[in-house]
C-alpha positions in Angstrom: 3.0 -31.6 -21.1 5.7 -29.0 -21.5 5.6 -29.7 -25.2 1.8 -29.4 -25.3 2.2 -26.0 -23.6 4.7 -25.1 -26.3 7.3 -24.1 -23.7 10.7 -23.1 -25.1 13.6 -25.5 -25.0 15.1 -23.8 -21.8 11.9 -24.3 -19.8 11.4 -27.8 -21.1 14.9 -28.6 -20.0 14.1 -27.2 -16.5 10.9 -29.3 -16.4 12.8 -32.4 -17.5 15.6 -32.2 -14.8 13.1 -31.1 -12.1 11.1 -34.2 -12.8 14.2 -36.4 -12.6 15.6 -34.9 -9.4 12.5 -33.7 -7.4 12.5 -36.6 -5.0 16.1 -37.5 -5.0 16.3 -36.3 -1.4 13.3 -38.1 0.0 15.4 -40.5 2.0 17.3 -37.7 4.0 15.0 -38.2 6.9 14.4 -41.9 6.4 15.9 -42.4 9.9 13.1 -40.4 11.4 10.5 -41.9 9.1 11.5 -45.4 10.2 11.1 -44.4 13.9 7.5 -43.2 13.2 6.3 -45.4 10.4 8.4 -48.6 10.5 9.0 -49.3 6.8 10.0 -45.9 5.4 9.7 -47.1 1.8 6.1 -48.4 2.4 5.3 -45.1 4.1 6.4 -43.1 1.1 4.4 -45.3 -1.2 1.2 -45.0 0.9 1.6 -41.2 1.3 0.5 -40.6 -2.3 -3.0 -41.9 -1.5 -3.7 -39.0 0.8 -4.0 -35.3 0.1 -1.7 -33.9 2.7 -3.2 -30.4 2.3 -6.5 -31.6 3.9 -6.3 -32.1 7.6 -8.7 -35.0 7.6 -6.7 -36.9 5.0 -3.4 -36.0 6.7 -4.8 -37.4 10.0 -6.0 -40.5 8.2 -2.5 -41.1 6.8 -1.0 -40.6 10.2 -3.5 -42.9 11.8 -2.7 -45.6 9.2 1.1 -45.1 9.2 2.4 -43.9 12.6 3.5 -46.9 14.6 2.6 -49.4 11.8 3.3 -52.9 12.8 4.0 -52.0 16.5 2.1 -53.3 19.6 -0.8 -51.0 20.8 1.1 -49.7 23.8 4.2 -48.7 21.6 1.9 -47.1 19.1 0.1 -45.1 21.8 3.5 -43.8 23.1 4.4 -42.6 19.6 1.1 -40.8 19.2 1.6 -39.1 22.6 4.9 -37.5 21.3 3.7 -36.9 17.8 2.6 -33.2 18.2 6.0 -32.2 19.7 7.9 -34.0 16.9 5.8 -32.3 14.3 6.6 -28.9 15.8 10.3 -29.6 16.0 10.4 -30.9 12.4 11.6 -34.3 13.7 9.0 -36.2 11.7 9.2 -35.4 8.0 10.6 -32.1 6.8 10.1 -31.4 3.1 12.6 -28.6 3.4 15.3 -31.2 3.9 14.1 -33.1 0.8 14.5 -29.9 -1.2 17.8 -29.0 0.3 19.2 -32.4 -0.7 17.9 -32.1 -4.2 19.3 -28.6 -4.4 22.7 -29.7 -3.2 22.8 -32.5 -5.8 21.6 -30.2 -8.6 24.4 -27.7 -7.6 27.0 -30.5 -7.7 25.8 -31.6 -11.1 26.1 -28.1 -12.4 22.5 -28.0 -13.7 21.9 -24.3 -13.1 19.9 -21.9 -11.0 16.7 -22.3 -13.0 16.5 -26.0 -12.2 17.4 -25.3 -8.5 14.6 -22.8 -8.2 12.1 -25.1 -10.0 13.0 -27.9 -7.6 12.5 -25.7 -4.6 9.0 -24.8 -5.8 8.1 -28.4 -6.6 7.2 -28.8 -2.9 4.5 -26.2 -3.1 0.7 -26.5 -3.8 -1.7 -24.5 -5.8 -3.6 -23.6 -2.7 -0.5 -22.3 -0.8 -0.4 -25.2 1.7 3.0 -26.4 0.5 6.5 -26.2 2.0 7.0 -22.5 1.3 3.5 -21.2 1.4 3.4 -19.6 -2.1 0.3 -20.3 -4.2 -1.2 -20.2 -7.7 0.8 -18.5 -10.4 3.5 -17.6 -7.9 4.7 -21.2 -8.3 6.8 -21.6 -11.5 5.0 -23.4 -14.3 7.7 -26.0 -14.5 7.2 -26.8 -10.8 3.5 -27.0 -11.2 4.0 -29.6 -14.0 6.2 -31.7 -11.7 3.7 -31.4 -8.8 1.0 -32.8 -11.0 3.1 -35.4 -12.7 4.5 -36.7 -9.4 1.1 -37.8 -8.2 -0.7 -38.9 -11.3 2.2 -41.2 -12.3 2.0 -42.8 -8.9 -1.8 -43.3 -9.2 -1.3 -44.6 -12.8 1.2 -47.2 -11.6 -1.1 -48.5 -8.9 -4.6 -48.0 -10.4 -4.3 -47.3 -14.1 -5.4 -44.4 -16.3 -8.8 -43.9 -14.6 -7.1 -43.6 -11.2 -4.7 -41.0 -12.5 -7.5 -38.9 -14.1 -9.7 -39.2 -11.0 -7.0 -38.0 -8.6 -6.1 -35.1 -10.9 -9.7 -33.9 -11.0 -10.2 -34.4 -7.3 -7.2 -32.2 -6.4 -7.7 -29.6 -9.1 -7.7 -26.1 -7.5 -6.2 -27.4 -4.3 -3.1 -29.4 -4.9 -2.9 -28.8 -8.6 -3.2 -26.0 -11.1 -6.7 -26.5 -12.5 -5.7 -25.4 -16.0 -2.9 -28.1 -16.0 -5.4 -30.6 -14.8 -7.7 -29.8 -17.7 -4.7 -30.2 -20.1 -3.7 -33.5 -18.6 -7.2 -35.0 -18.6 -7.7 -34.1 -22.3 -4.5 -35.8 -23.2 -4.1 -38.4 -20.4 -4.2 -41.4 -22.7 -1.3 -40.3 -24.9 0.6 -38.8 -22.0 0.5 -41.9 -19.9 1.0 -44.4 -22.7 3.8 -46.8 -22.0 4.5 -45.7 -18.5 3.5 -49.1 -17.2 6.3 -50.8 -19.2 9.8 -51.3 -18.0 11.6 -48.0 -18.1 14.6 -47.7 -20.4 17.4 -45.2 -19.9 17.6 -44.8 -23.7 14.0 -43.5 -23.6 14.7 -41.2 -20.7 17.8 -39.8 -22.4 15.9 -39.4 -25.7 13.3 -37.3 -23.9 15.9 -34.6 -22.9 14.7 -31.5 -24.7 18.2 -30.1 -25.4 21.2 -31.9 -26.8 22.3 -34.7 -24.5 25.0 -33.5 -22.2 28.3 -35.4 -22.0 30.3 -35.3 -18.8 34.0 -34.8 -18.8 36.0 -37.1 -16.6 36.2 -34.7 -13.6 32.4 -34.1 -13.9 31.7 -37.8 -14.0 33.8 -38.2 -10.9 31.8 -35.5 -9.1 28.5 -37.0 -10.2 29.5 -40.4 -8.9 30.7 -38.9 -5.6 27.4 -37.1 -5.3 25.5 -40.3 -5.9 27.4 -42.1 -3.2 27.1 -39.3 -0.7 23.3 -39.1 -1.2 22.9 -42.9 -0.7 24.9 -42.7 2.5 22.7 -40.1 4.1 19.8 -42.6 4.2 21.1 -43.7 7.6 22.9 -41.4 10.1 25.3 -44.3 10.7 26.7 -44.3 7.1 27.2 -40.6 6.4 30.5 -40.2 4.6 31.0 -44.0 4.3 31.4 -44.2 0.5 33.8 -41.3 0.4 35.9 -43.1 3.0 35.9 -46.3 1.1 36.8 -44.5 -2.1 39.8 -42.9 -0.4 41.1 -46.2 0.9 40.6 -48.0 -2.4 42.4 -45.2 -4.3 45.5 -45.4 -2.1 45.4 -49.2 -1.9 45.1 -49.6 -5.7 48.2 -47.4 -6.1 50.1 -49.5 -3.6 49.2 -52.6 -5.6 50.4 -50.9 -8.8 47.1 -51.3 -10.7 47.0 -49.6 -14.1 45.6 -46.0 -13.9 42.4 -47.0 -15.7 41.7 -49.7 -13.1 42.5 -47.3 -10.2 40.0 -44.9 -11.6 37.4 -47.6 -12.0 37.7 -49.1 -8.5 37.5 -45.6 -6.9 34.4 -44.8 -9.0 32.9 -48.2 -8.0 33.7 -47.4 -4.3 31.8 -44.1 -4.6 28.6 -45.9 -5.7 29.0 -49.3 -4.1 26.2 -48.8 -1.6 23.5 -47.0 -3.7 21.6 -50.3 -3.5 21.0 -49.5 0.2 18.2 -47.2 -0.9 16.1 -50.3 -1.7 16.2 -51.6 1.9 14.0 -49.9 4.6 15.7 -48.0 7.5 13.7 -50.1 9.9 16.3 -52.8 9.0 19.4 -50.6 8.6 18.9 -48.8 11.9 17.7 -51.8 13.9 19.7 -52.0 17.2 19.2 -55.7 17.7 19.9 -58.8 15.6 18.2 -59.1 12.2 15.7 -62.0 11.5 16.1 -64.2 8.5 13.8 -62.1 6.3 15.7 -58.9 7.2 19.0 -60.5 6.6 17.9 -61.6 3.1 16.9 -58.0 2.3 20.3 -56.7 3.5 22.0 -59.4 1.3 20.2 -58.0 -1.7 21.6 -54.5 -1.6 24.9 -55.2 -3.6 22.8 -56.8 -6.3 20.5 -53.7 -6.4 23.6 -51.6 -6.8 24.7 -53.7 -9.7 21.3 -53.5 -11.4 21.1 -49.7 -10.9 24.4 -49.3 -12.6 23.8 -51.9 -15.3 21.0 -49.8 -16.7 23.6 -47.4 -18.1 26.2 -49.1 -20.3 29.0 -46.6 -19.3 28.5 -47.5 -15.6 27.9 -51.3 -16.0 31.6 -52.0 -15.4 31.5 -50.1 -12.1 28.5 -52.3 -11.1 30.5 -55.4 -11.8 33.1 -54.3 -9.3 30.7 -52.8 -6.7 28.7 -55.9 -6.4 31.7 -57.7 -5.0 32.1 -55.6 -1.9 30.5 -58.2 0.4 31.9 -61.3 -1.4 34.4 -63.4 0.5 37.2 -65.6 -0.9 35.9 -68.7 0.9 32.4 -68.3 -0.6 30.8 -67.1 2.6 29.9 -63.6 1.2 26.9 -62.3 -0.7 25.0 -61.7 -2.9 26.4 -64.6 -5.0 28.7 -66.5 -2.7 31.6 -66.1 -5.1 34.9 -67.8 -4.3 38.5 -66.5 -4.8 38.9 -67.2 -8.5 35.6 -65.6 -9.4 36.5 -62.3 -7.8 38.7 -59.6 -9.2 41.6 -57.7 -7.6 39.5 -54.5 -7.7 36.6 -56.3 -6.1 38.9 -57.7 -3.3 40.4 -54.2 -2.7 36.8 -52.8 -2.4 35.8 -55.6 0.0 38.7 -54.9 2.3 38.2 -51.2 2.2 34.5 -51.4 2.9 35.1 -53.8 5.8 37.7 -51.5 7.4 35.6 -48.4 7.0 32.5 -50.1 8.3 34.2 -51.4 11.4 35.6 -47.9 12.3 32.1 -46.4 11.9 29.3 -46.7 14.5 26.4 -49.0 13.8 23.0 -49.3 15.6 24.1 -52.5 17.3 27.7 -51.5 18.3 30.0 -48.5 18.7 32.8 -47.7 16.3 35.9 -49.7 16.6 39.4 -48.1 16.8 41.6 -48.4 13.8 43.8 -50.8 15.7 40.9 -53.1 16.6 39.6 -53.0 13.0 43.0 -53.8 11.6 43.3 -56.8 13.9 39.9 -58.2 12.8 40.8 -57.7 9.1 44.0 -59.7 9.6 41.9 -62.4 11.3 39.6 -62.5 8.2 42.7 -62.8 6.0 43.9 -65.8 8.1 40.4 -67.3 7.8 40.6 -67.1 4.1 37.8 -64.5 3.7 39.8 -61.4 2.6 42.7 -61.2 0.2 46.0 -60.7 2.0 47.6 -58.3 -0.5 44.4 -56.1 -0.8 43.9 -56.0 2.9 47.6 -55.1 3.5 47.3 -52.2 1.1 44.1 -51.0 2.6 45.6 -51.1 6.1 48.6 -49.2 4.9 46.4 -46.6 3.4 44.4 -46.3 6.6 47.6 -45.9 8.6 48.6 -42.7 6.8 45.6 -40.5 7.6 45.6 -36.8 7.0 46.2 -34.6 10.1 43.1 -33.6 11.9 41.7 -30.4 10.4 41.9 -27.3 12.5 39.7 -25.1 10.3 36.1 -26.3 10.3 33.2 -25.0 8.1 30.7 -22.4 9.4 33.0 -21.4 12.2 32.5 -24.6 14.1 34.9 -25.5 16.8 36.5 -29.0 17.1 34.2 -29.8 20.1 31.2 -28.7 18.1 32.2 -31.0 15.3 32.3 -33.8 17.8 28.8 -32.9 19.0 27.6 -32.5 15.4 28.8 -36.1 14.5 26.7 -37.5 17.5 23.8 -35.3 16.6 23.8 -36.6 13.0 23.7 -40.1 14.4 20.4 -39.2 16.1 21.6 -39.0 19.7 19.7 -36.8 22.1 21.3 -34.0 24.1 21.5 -36.2 27.1 23.1 -39.0 25.2 25.6 -36.6 23.7 26.4 -35.3 27.2 27.0 -38.8 28.5 29.2 -39.8 25.7 31.4 -36.7 25.8 31.3 -36.5 29.6 29.9 -33.0 29.7 26.8 -31.5 31.3 23.4 -31.8 29.7 23.3 -28.0 29.6 26.6 -27.7 27.9 25.6 -30.3 25.3 22.4 -28.3 24.6 24.4 -25.1 24.2 26.7 -26.8 21.7 23.7 -28.1 19.8 22.1 -24.6 19.7 25.4 -23.1 18.4 25.6 -25.8 15.7 22.1 -25.0 14.5 22.8 -21.3 14.5 26.1 -21.6 12.7 25.0 -24.2 10.1 21.5 -22.7 9.5 19.8 -26.1 9.9 17.2 -27.1 12.4 17.0 -30.8 12.8 19.1 -34.1 12.6 18.4 -34.6 8.9 19.6 -31.0 8.2 22.8 -31.7 10.3 23.3 -34.9 8.3 23.2 -33.0 5.0 25.6 -30.4 6.3 28.0 -33.2 7.6 27.8 -34.9 4.2 28.4 -31.7 2.2 31.6 -30.9 4.3 32.8 -34.5 4.9 32.7 -34.2 8.7 31.9 -37.7 9.8 35.4 -39.1 9.8 39.1 -38.2 9.7 40.3 -40.1 6.7 
C-alpha cells in the first residue's frame, strides 16, 4: 500500500518496520490477560472480531472472553472486579504494548521515525485509540499498519471477502476512509499469497531499502533483546534468559570451548526460551500441577524455539543448541528424549545453566530456591545420569562467583524498593509484599507508590518492562 501511495523510500521503510514490530509487545501483560481471559493467545485471536471502539462490541468481547472456561461463580467474581481493574489498567494496557515495541525498536537502532510510527499504530481514525489523536494527526505509516493489522487477520480466518467487508465496516471509525478505498480497489493483488506459508526470504525482499547487515555486537544486542522480550511473557521469568546466558558464557570458558562455540552457546542461551511465546500463560502461571495436555504443550516450547530460529539460516545453528536445554542424558528430557551421545557439549552446558537459573527463580507453584539448594539438586541430577558432570560443575563454579550486589539502582530506587519492585513484577499484591518482607501494609503501599513515581510506570506490566530493561530481577 505504501508503494501504491508512492511514498518515498524513507516512509516505506518506516511502514515496513512498523508492520513487523507493531505487536511485538502484545504479551507484556499476558499474565493479566490469562487471569481474566484464561488462554491469552485465544483472547488475542478473538479480539480482532470486535471493534473495540464501539462500546457494544467491546462489551460483547468482554462477555465472551472474561472468565472463559471458568465455573459460573468464578466468572461472576471476575465480572464484579472488572470495572476497578479497567480503571487501574490491570486488564489490558495498550500503552505497555507500545512501550515494549518502542524499547525493542530502540535496542535494534531503527530510529525515531519508526518509534513514533509504532506509538501511533495504537490510535484510531475516530480518536478512540490509546493516545486520543485522530484523523490526519495520526501518521500515514501508522494508519497503514492499523488497517493492515486487522484486514490480514480477517483474511487469514475468512478470506478476501471478510477482509474487504471489515475494512468497509470500520471505514471512518477505526480506519482512514481513503486508505480503505485504496485497499478495496486493490485488495486482490494486495492479499495475494498471504494465505501461503510465510518465507523470511520474501519478508527480507520486501524491505524498501537495502537489506541491513548487523555487525557482531549488533547481532548480540538483537538476540539479547529477543530473549528479554520472550521472558516478560510471565512475571516469573523476567531476566531468565540473560541469567542463563551469563552462566553459559562463564561455564563455556571454564571448559575451554573455542571462542566461536562460546559465542554460539551464549547466543543460543539468549534465545533458548522464545518458544514460550507459543504456550498460553494460563499454563505457565498455573499454581497447581499441570494436566497431561498442558504438560504436552510445555514440552513443545523448545521445539518452537528451534523452528523459529530455523527460519533464518544464520540462526539455525543457535536453534540446534537451544532445543537441547530440556534434554537429559538418560533420555528423560524433551522435546525429543535425546540420550547422551545425541547431545552436544554446548547443549549440555545450556541444560545445566537453565536448570540452575530456573531453580533459583520463583515459579507459580514454588518459591525460589537458594543457590546452595539448587546446587545440591543439580549434583543429584548428575548422580542420576541426567545432567553432564563437567558442564554442571562449570555452571556451579560460574554461579559461585557472582558480582557484588549493586548499590546504585536506576531511577533513584533504593535497595528496599528494588526488593519490592521484584515482588510487584511477580504480580504480588501490597498485602502479599508486606507479608513476604515482614513490613506493614502501609509501608508496602508507600514503597509501591514511590516505585511508580520514580519509574514513571503505572501497573505490573510496566514494572516488568522496567525490571527487564535494567536487569533487576536477579543478582547474577
